[in-house]
C-alpha positions in Angstrom: -0.1 -0.4 0.4 1.1 3.8 -0.9 1.4 6.0 1.3 2.3 9.8 0.5 4.8 11.4 2.7 3.5 14.0 4.2 5.4 17.5 5.8 6.6 15.6 8.5 9.0 17.1 11.8 12.2 15.8 11.7 14.1 13.4 14.5 17.1 11.3 15.3 16.5 7.9 16.6 19.3 6.2 18.8 18.8 2.2 19.7 20.3 -0.2 22.3 22.3 -3.8 21.5 20.7 -6.5 22.8 20.6 -9.6 20.8 17.7 -11.2 19.5 15.8 -8.4 22.0 16.1 -6.4 18.6 13.0 -7.9 17.9 11.3 -5.0 19.7 12.6 -2.5 17.2 10.3 -3.2 14.0 7.4 -2.1 15.1 8.1 0.8 16.8 10.6 2.0 14.5 7.6 1.6 11.3 5.2 3.9 14.0 7.8 6.3 14.3 8.2 7.5 10.9 4.5 8.0 10.4 4.4 10.9 12.7 8.3 12.0 12.3 11.2 12.2 9.2 14.2 10.2 10.6 17.2 12.2 9.9 19.8 10.1 11.7 19.5 7.1 13.1 22.5 5.1 15.3 22.5 1.6 17.4 25.3 -0.8 18.5 25.1 -4.6 17.8 21.3 -6.1 17.6 20.9 -2.1 17.2 22.9 -1.6 14.5 20.4 -3.8 12.1 17.2 -2.1 13.5 19.3 1.3 12.5 20.2 0.3 9.2 16.7 -1.0 8.1 15.3 2.4 9.5 17.7 3.9 7.5 17.2 2.1 4.3 13.3 2.6 4.9 13.7 6.6 5.3 16.0 6.3 1.9 13.3 4.5 0.5 10.5 7.1 1.5 12.4 10.1 0.5 13.3 8.3 -3.4 9.6 7.4 -4.0 7.4 9.1 -1.8 5.8 5.9 -0.3 5.8 3.9 3.0 6.6 0.4 1.3 9.9 0.4 3.0 8.6 1.0 6.4 5.6 -1.7 5.6 8.9 -3.9 4.4 10.5 -3.2 8.5 7.4 -3.7 9.9 7.1 -7.3 8.2 10.6 -8.5 9.9 8.6 -9.5 12.8 6.3 -12.1 11.1 9.1 -13.4 9.1 11.1 -13.9 12.3 8.4 -15.3 13.7 7.9 -17.7 11.0 8.4 -21.3 11.3 10.9 -23.1 9.1 12.5 -26.9 9.8 10.9 -26.7 12.9 12.8 -23.4 14.5 11.4 -20.2 14.3 13.5 -18.0 11.2 15.3 -16.1 14.2 16.1 -19.1 15.9 17.4 -20.3 11.9 19.9 -17.1 11.7 22.3 -18.4 13.8 24.1 -21.8 12.1 27.2 -22.9 13.2 30.1 -24.1 11.2 30.4 -27.9 11.3 33.6 -28.4 13.5 31.2 -25.7 16.1 27.9 -27.4 15.6 28.2 -29.7 19.4 29.0 -26.5 21.2 26.9 -24.3 19.9 24.1 -27.0 20.5 24.8 -27.1 24.2 25.2 -23.3 24.5 21.6 -23.3 22.8 20.3 -26.0 25.3 21.7 -23.8 28.3 20.2 -20.6 27.0 16.8 -22.3 26.5 17.1 -24.2 29.4 15.3 -23.7 32.7 17.3 -23.1 36.0 16.2 -26.6 37.0 17.6 -28.3 34.0 20.5 -25.7 34.5 21.6 -26.8 37.9 21.5 -30.6 36.5 24.0 -30.3 33.7 25.8 -27.8 35.8 25.7 -30.3 38.5 27.1 -33.6 36.5 30.9 -32.7 36.0 31.3 -32.5 40.1 29.3 -35.6 40.3 30.8 -38.0 37.8 34.4 -37.0 39.4 33.4 -37.4 42.2 31.7 -40.8 41.4 35.4 -42.1 39.6 37.3 -40.7 42.6 35.6 -43.0 44.8 36.0 -46.1 42.7 39.2 -45.5 42.2 39.7 -45.3 46.1 37.9 -48.0 46.6 39.6 -50.7 44.2 43.2 -48.7 45.5 42.0 -49.5 48.9 40.9 -53.7 48.2 44.7 -53.7 46.4 46.5 -52.7 49.2 45.0 -54.5 52.2 43.5 -57.8 50.6 45.6 -60.8 51.4 47.7 -62.6 48.8 47.0 -64.3 46.5 44.5 -61.9 45.2 46.4 -58.8 45.3 48.2 -59.1 42.6 45.1 -59.7 40.5 43.4 -56.7 42.0 46.6 -54.4 41.8 46.5 -55.4 37.8 42.9 -54.6 37.4 43.0 -51.4 39.6 46.2 -50.1 37.1 44.4 -51.5 34.1 41.7 -49.0 35.9 43.4 -46.1 35.9 45.0 -46.5 32.9 41.7 -46.5 31.1 41.0 -43.4 33.1 44.0 -41.3 32.2 42.9 -43.1 27.9 39.7 -41.6 28.8 40.9 -38.2 29.7 43.2 -37.8 26.9 40.3 -38.3 24.6 38.2 -35.7 26.4 41.7 -33.2 26.1 42.2 -33.7 22.6 38.5 -33.0 21.6 38.6 -30.0 24.0 41.5 -28.6 22.1 40.1 -29.4 18.7 37.2 -27.6 19.6 39.2 -24.6 20.6 41.3 -24.5 17.9 38.1 -24.5 15.6 36.6 -22.2 17.6 39.9 -19.7 17.2 40.4 -20.5 13.8 36.8 -19.2 13.2 38.0 -16.2 14.3 36.9 -16.6 17.8 33.0 -17.5 17.3 30.9 -20.4 16.9 29.3 -19.0 14.2 30.2 -16.9 11.2 26.8 -15.7 10.3 27.3 -16.7 6.8 28.1 -20.1 4.8 28.9 -19.8 1.2 28.7 -23.8 0.8 25.0 -23.3 2.7 22.2 -23.8 0.3 19.4 -24.5 2.9 17.6 -21.2 1.1 14.3 -22.2 3.4 16.5 -20.3 6.4 19.0 -17.7 5.5 22.2 -16.9 7.8 22.1 -13.4 9.7 24.5 -11.5 7.2 22.4 -12.9 4.2 19.1 -12.4 5.5 20.5 -8.6 6.7 21.8 -7.7 3.1 18.6 -9.3 1.5 16.2 -7.3 3.7 18.5 -3.9 3.2 17.9 -4.2 -0.5 14.4 -5.2 -0.2 13.7 -2.2 2.0 15.3 -0.1 -0.3 14.3 -0.9 -3.4 17.6 -1.7 -4.4 18.8 -4.2 -6.5 21.1 -7.3 -5.6 24.0 -6.2 -7.2 24.1 -2.7 -5.7 24.6 -2.9 -2.4 22.9 0.0 -0.4 26.0 2.2 1.2 26.5 5.2 3.2 26.6 7.1 -0.1 22.5 6.1 -1.0 22.0 7.2 2.6 23.7 11.0 2.9 24.0 11.5 -0.8 27.3 12.7 -0.5 28.4 15.1 -4.1 30.3 12.1 -6.0 27.0 10.0 -5.8 24.6 12.6 -6.5 26.4 12.5 -9.9 26.1 9.0 -10.4 24.0 6.8 -12.4 22.8 5.2 -9.9 21.3 8.2 -7.9 17.7 8.6 -7.7 18.6 12.0 -7.5 20.8 12.7 -9.9 22.1 16.0 -10.9 20.6 17.3 -7.7 22.0 19.2 -5.0 21.2 18.4 -1.1 21.5 20.0 1.8 22.9 18.4 4.8 19.5 18.9 6.7 18.2 16.4 3.6 20.5 13.1 4.1 20.1 10.3 6.1 23.0 9.8 8.9 23.8 6.5 9.8 26.1 5.9 12.8 27.0 2.3 13.9 29.3 1.3 17.1 32.5 -1.5 16.5 35.1 -1.9 18.6 38.7 -2.6 17.6 40.2 -5.2 20.0 43.6 -4.5 18.6 43.6 -0.6 19.4 41.9 -1.4 22.6 39.2 1.4 21.7 35.8 1.7 19.8 34.9 2.8 16.4 32.2 4.7 14.8 30.9 3.3 11.4 31.5 4.6 8.5 35.4 5.5 9.4 36.4 8.9 8.9 40.1 7.7 7.7 41.1 5.7 4.7 43.2 3.5 6.8 41.8 -0.1 6.3 42.2 -3.1 4.0 40.6 -6.1 3.6 41.1 -9.8 2.6 38.6 -10.6 -0.1 39.0 -14.4 0.8 37.9 -13.8 4.5 35.2 -11.7 3.8 33.9 -14.1 1.7 33.4 -16.0 4.3 31.1 -13.5 6.1 29.7 -12.3 3.1 27.5 -12.5 0.1 30.1 -12.8 -3.4 28.1 -9.6 -4.7 29.1 -7.4 -1.6 32.4 -8.4 -1.7 33.2 -7.9 -5.8 31.0 -4.9 -5.2 33.6 -3.7 -2.4 36.8 -4.9 -4.6 35.7 -3.0 -7.7 34.7 0.5 -6.0 37.4 0.8 -3.8 41.0 2.6 -3.7 43.2 2.0 -6.1 46.1 1.3 -3.8 46.5 -2.3 -2.8 48.4 -3.9 0.2 50.1 -7.4 0.5 50.6 -9.4 3.7 53.4 -11.6 3.7 52.2 -14.1 7.2 55.1 -16.0 8.8 54.1 -19.1 7.3 52.2 -19.4 3.8 52.1 -17.5 0.5 51.6 -13.3 0.8 48.6 -12.5 -0.3 47.2 -9.3 -1.8 44.6 -7.4 0.5 42.2 -4.2 -0.8 41.0 -0.9 0.2 37.8 -0.9 2.1 35.5 1.5 0.0 36.0 5.6 0.9 33.7 6.6 3.9 30.5 7.0 2.0 30.4 4.0 -0.2 31.2 1.5 2.4 28.0 -1.3 2.0 25.8 -1.0 5.3 25.5 -4.9 5.6 29.5 -4.3 6.1 29.3 -2.0 8.8 26.3 -3.7 10.4 27.9 -7.1 10.7 31.3 -5.3 12.0 29.4 -3.8 15.4 26.9 -7.3 15.3 29.8 -9.6 16.4 29.0 -10.9 19.3 31.6 -12.7 21.4 31.8 -16.2 21.3 28.6 -16.4 19.2 29.5 -14.6 16.6 32.9 -14.8 14.9 34.8 -11.4 15.1 36.2 -9.4 11.6 39.7 -8.9 10.4 40.7 -5.9 8.7 44.2 -4.8 8.2 46.1 -1.2 8.8 49.6 0.0 9.2 50.9 0.3 12.8 51.6 4.4 13.1 54.2 4.5 15.4 56.3 2.1 13.2 55.1 3.3 9.5 58.1 0.9 8.0 56.3 -2.2 9.1 54.2 -4.0 6.8 50.1 -4.1 7.3 49.3 -6.0 10.2 45.7 -7.7 11.4 43.6 -5.6 13.6 40.1 -7.5 15.4 36.8 -6.0 15.1 34.5 -7.2 17.1 30.9 -6.0 19.2 30.0 -2.4 19.5 28.3 -3.2 22.4 31.5 -4.1 24.3 32.3 -0.1 24.5 29.0 1.6 24.2 25.7 -0.2 24.3 23.5 2.3 24.0 25.2 5.6 22.0 22.7 8.1 22.8 25.3 10.5 22.4 24.9 9.9 18.8 23.5 13.4 17.2 23.4 15.3 20.4 23.4 19.4 20.5 24.1 21.7 23.1 20.4 22.8 22.6 18.7 20.6 19.7 16.3 22.0 17.0 14.6 18.7 16.7 14.5 15.4 19.7 16.7 12.8 19.8 14.7 9.4 20.7 16.1 6.9 22.6 15.0 3.2 23.2 16.6 1.5 26.0 16.1 -2.5 26.9 16.2 -3.3 30.5 15.7 -6.5 31.9 12.9 -6.4 35.1 14.4 -8.9 37.5 11.7 -9.7 39.9 12.2 -8.2 42.8 11.8 -4.8 42.2 10.8 -2.6 45.0 7.3 -1.3 45.6 9.5 1.9 45.7 10.1 1.7 42.4 6.9 0.1 40.8 5.2 3.6 42.8 7.3 5.7 41.2 7.0 4.0 37.5 3.2 4.4 38.6 4.1 8.3 38.8 5.8 8.0 35.7 2.8 7.1 33.3 0.4 8.9 34.8 2.6 12.2 34.7 3.7 11.8 30.9 0.3 10.4 29.8 -2.7 12.2 31.6 -2.8 15.8 32.1 -0.4 16.6 35.1 1.9 16.0 31.4 1.1 19.8 30.0 0.6 21.2 33.3 3.7 20.4 35.4 6.5 19.1 32.8 9.2 19.2 35.3 7.6 17.0 37.2 7.9 14.5 34.7 11.5 15.1 34.5 12.1 14.6 38.1 9.8 11.7 37.7 12.2 10.2 35.3 15.2 11.3 37.2 13.6 9.2 40.0 13.2 5.9 38.4 16.8 4.8 38.4 17.1 0.8 37.4 18.9 -1.0 40.3 20.2 -4.4 39.2 19.5 -7.2 42.2 21.2 -10.2 40.3 22.1 -12.4 43.4 24.9 -15.2 44.0 28.1 -15.7 42.2 27.0 -15.2 38.6 25.3 -12.1 39.5 27.7 -10.9 40.7 30.0 -11.7 37.6 27.5 -10.3 35.5 27.2 -6.9 37.4 30.9 -6.8 36.8 30.8 -7.3 33.0 27.8 -5.0 32.6 29.1 -2.6 34.8 32.6 -2.2 33.1 31.1 -2.2 29.7 28.3 0.1 30.5 28.9 2.7 32.9 29.5 5.3 30.9 25.9 5.1 28.8 24.4 4.4 32.0 25.5 7.7 33.6 24.4 9.6 30.7 21.0 7.9 31.1 20.2 10.1 34.0 21.2 13.4 32.6 18.7 15.8 32.0 18.0 16.7 28.4 18.6 13.2 28.0 16.5 11.1 30.9 13.5 12.7 29.4 14.0 11.6 25.6 14.6 8.0 26.4 12.1 5.5 26.9 12.4 2.6 28.8 11.5 -0.8 27.8 11.2 -3.8 30.3 11.7 -7.1 28.9 11.2 -10.7 31.1 14.5 -11.9 31.4 13.8 -15.2 31.8 12.3 -15.5 28.4 12.5 -12.3 26.4 14.9 -11.1 24.2 18.7 -11.4 25.2 20.5 -14.5 24.5 16.8 -16.2 24.3 17.5 -17.4 21.2 14.5 -20.3 21.1 11.7 -17.7 21.5 8.4 -19.3 20.2 5.9 -17.0 17.9 3.9 -15.5 20.6 6.9 -14.4 22.6 8.2 -13.0 19.3 4.9 -11.2 18.7 4.5 -10.0 22.6 8.3 -8.9 22.4 7.3 -6.6 19.0 4.5 -5.5 20.8 6.6 -4.0 23.7 8.5 -1.9 21.1 5.2 -0.1 19.6 3.6 0.6 22.7 7.2 2.8 24.2 6.8 4.7 20.5 3.2 5.1 21.1 4.1 6.4 25.0 7.1 8.8 23.5 4.5 10.2 20.9 2.0 10.9 23.5 4.6 12.9 25.6 6.2 15.1 22.4 3.3 15.7 20.4 0.9 17.9 20.9 -2.7 16.9 19.2 -3.0 19.9 17.0 0.9 19.3 15.8 2.5 22.3 17.6 5.6 21.3 19.7 4.3 20.3 23.4 5.0 20.8 26.6 7.6 17.9 27.5 9.4 19.2 24.3 9.3 23.0 25.2 10.3 22.2 28.7 13.8 19.9 27.1 14.5 22.8 24.9 14.4 25.0 28.0 16.5 22.2 30.0 19.5 21.9 27.2 19.7 26.1 27.4 19.6 26.1 30.9 22.4 23.4 31.2 24.6 24.8 28.0 24.6 28.6 29.5 25.6 27.1 32.7 27.9 25.3 31.6 29.2 28.2 28.9 29.4 30.3 31.8 31.8 28.7 33.9 34.0 27.7 31.4 34.2 30.8 29.2 34.9 32.8 33.0 38.0 30.4 33.0 38.9 31.5 29.9 39.2 34.8 30.5 41.2 34.4 33.6 44.1 32.5 31.6 43.5 34.5 28.5 44.0 37.7 30.6 47.4 36.2 32.2 50.5 38.0 31.0 52.3 35.0 30.6 49.7 33.5 28.2 49.6 36.7 26.4 53.4 36.5 25.9 52.9 32.6 24.6 50.7 33.9 22.0 52.8 36.6 20.8 56.1 34.4 20.3 54.6 31.4 19.0 56.3 32.0 15.5 56.8 29.6 13.2 59.6 27.4 14.0 58.4 27.5 17.5 55.4 25.6 17.2 53.5 22.7 15.4 49.8 23.0 13.9 50.5 26.2 12.2 47.7 28.6 11.2 47.2 28.4 7.2 44.6 28.5 4.7 41.3 27.2 5.5 39.9 23.5 4.4 36.9 23.1 6.2 36.1 20.0 3.9 39.5 18.1 4.0 39.1 14.3 3.2 42.7 14.0 3.9 43.3 12.8 7.6 46.8 11.8 8.5 45.6 10.4 12.2 44.1 12.9 14.2 44.7 15.4 11.9 44.2 17.0 8.3 47.0 17.5 5.8 45.6 19.6 2.8 48.8 18.4 1.2 49.6 22.0 0.9 52.1 23.0 4.2 51.2 26.5 5.7 54.0 29.0 4.9 55.9 30.9 7.6 54.1 34.3 5.9 50.3 32.6 6.0 51.1 31.2 9.8 52.3 35.1 10.5 48.8 36.3 9.5 46.8 33.8 10.7 48.4 34.8 14.2 48.3 38.0 14.1 44.2 37.4 13.2 44.7 34.9 16.6 45.2 37.7 18.9 42.8 39.7 17.4 40.2 37.5 18.1 41.2 36.5 21.1 41.6 40.1 22.5 37.8 40.1 21.5 37.3 37.4 23.4 38.4 38.9 26.7 36.8 42.3 25.8 33.5 40.2 25.7 33.8 38.5 28.0 34.8 41.1 30.7 31.5 43.2 29.5 29.4 39.6 30.0 27.2 39.4 33.1 26.5 35.9 33.2 25.3 35.5 37.0 22.0 34.4 36.2 22.9 31.1 35.2 24.8 30.1 37.9 22.0 30.7 39.7 20.5 28.2 41.9 17.3 25.7 40.7 19.3 24.2 38.4 18.8 20.6 36.6 20.0 17.8 38.7 22.7 16.3 38.6 24.4 18.1 36.4 27.0 17.3 33.0 30.4 18.4 32.7 31.6 20.3 29.6 34.7 18.8 28.5 37.4 17.4 25.6 37.1 14.2 24.4 38.4 12.1 21.3 35.4 11.9 19.3 34.8 8.1 18.3 
C-alpha cells in the first residue's frame, strides 16, 4: 500500500543492543515514521541491524515518496516468527559451522533451559568426578589391604582401570583442544553468520538475511549494495548513474545519517562507522566467508586503487584491498562489524599499518561487537540546544525483585507523562524520570560476575542516561529476563509477537509525551529545549570565565605573541573545512602553511582572542549560575571523537 509522505517534523533515533531483543524495534520504527521524518539513526549490535533498516526505509521514502520501506520493516516481525524446519526464522539465523555444531548446540540448550535443568547439567561434572574418585579409592584400598594371592590380581585390575581413565581423559582433552582450535580458526566465534557452502535457502543465515532485507527495504537490486553514500547523498553519488536524485543538490539537512559502533580489540578503542579515516584494508578471501559474493565483488571494484600485501610468517603472501572510501562502505558490512557478539559470532578482520612503526607491513586488526564499549550510544546526534528531538529506546531486563518504591515511581511516571499533569507540570515529569533509577539485583556469584561485566562496559552509557536533557527523551522497555530478548534464541512465535508489541507501545508513549494533538510542540518538548538551554548556558559561563582568567594572564599573552612558525606545530594556514585527507588525528591539505601564512593567522588569532576577553569582561553571566538548576549537572570537557 502506498502512502504519500507528508510534511513531517524531523527526529533522530538511537537504539540499544540486546541480541534477540532487537525484535522489539521493527514496529517501533514503523510507528515512529508515521509521525516523524528520521534524519539520523544510530545503534550498536542488534540495535545496529534495526538502525540500518530504519535508514534504508527512510531512504526509500525520500526516493519514492511512499511508506513501502517501513512496511517492509514491519513485516520483519512476522518473518522472524515464521516456523522453518521446526524452528523460528529468528533461531535459524545463527547456524554453526561443522566444527562448532556440538558446542553451539550445548550453548543453545543452556540458554533455553530453565533454572532447574541448568543446575542438573552443571552438577553432572562434579558428581561424575566424585564418582570416579570414590571408585578409584575403593579399588586401590582393596588392592592394598587384601591378602595374597589376590593382591596382585587386584593391583593389575586397578592399574588397568586407572590407565583407562587416563586414556578417556586424553580423548576428552584432545576433543576439547580440537573445539578450541576450530573456535579460534573461526575468529573466536561459534558461528560466522554466513556460510557460502550453505544451500538451505529456506532458512537464510544472519548476514544473508540482513543484506537481502536491506536491499528489499531500500528498493535496490541485489548487485548494488546499499551504502552510506546512498543515505548521505554525497556529491560524487549525486552525479553518478545510480543516484535517484541525479543532478540535484541536497543540503546536509536532507541527508540521512547512519552511525554504528564497533570495537577494535587491537587498538583497544571503539570506532564509529563509517570510518572517517581511509586506513583499513580487507582480505577478499576472509570476507567471502562473512558476506555474499555480490557484496565482496562490489567492494573490490569500488574501493581505492592502491592495494597492500600481507606476508604471513607461514604460507604464501596474499593481497588485501582497501575498504571503499567513507560513504561507499556497504551498510551490511558496517552492521556485521557492529554485530559480532563474542563467542556466538566471529570477529571481523581488517588490516592497517601501525603508525608508530610506519615501515612495518600491514597487520591484522580484530573488530568485534560494539556493545563491549557502548551498547547504547545516546550521545549520537547530540547538540547543546537541539532543534528537534533525538529519541532513544532503552532495553531493561526487569528483575522479579523490583522494590515497591520502583513500582510506585513507575506509576508516577506513567501518570505524569500520559495524563493531564503532563501538560501542567513537565518539570515533574523530568523529576520522575530522574528518580526512577534501575537497580540490578542479580543474586549469587553468577549475578556478581554479570554485574562486573555489565557495569564495566555500560557505566558510561548508564551515567549519561540519568542526565537532564537525556532522560526525558528516552523510553524504557522492560523485558522479562526469563523468556524475552537477550540470549533467548528459541523464543516462540507468540513471544516474538509480544516483544515486538512492546516496541510499538514504547513509541506510542514517546509520541504521547512529545506530540500535541494540534501538531504544535508539546510542553515536554518545550521543557526539554529549556532544560538544555539552562544547562548549556551554565556550563558556558563556567568555562568562559575560566578562559577569561587564562587569556588575561600576561604569561599566556606573551606565549601567543611568541608562537613563531619554527617554535610551534599545527601552524595557521589555509582554511580546509572539508578536508578528506586525515593523517592520524589531523587534516593534511597537501599544502603545508608557509611562515608568512602562519604570521598572518597569528595576528588574526591575537585580535580574536582580545575581542573575546573584552566581551567576557562585559558579559554578566551570573543569572545562569543561580540555583534551581537541573540535577545532576553534566560536565563540559574535551574528548576524542569516537
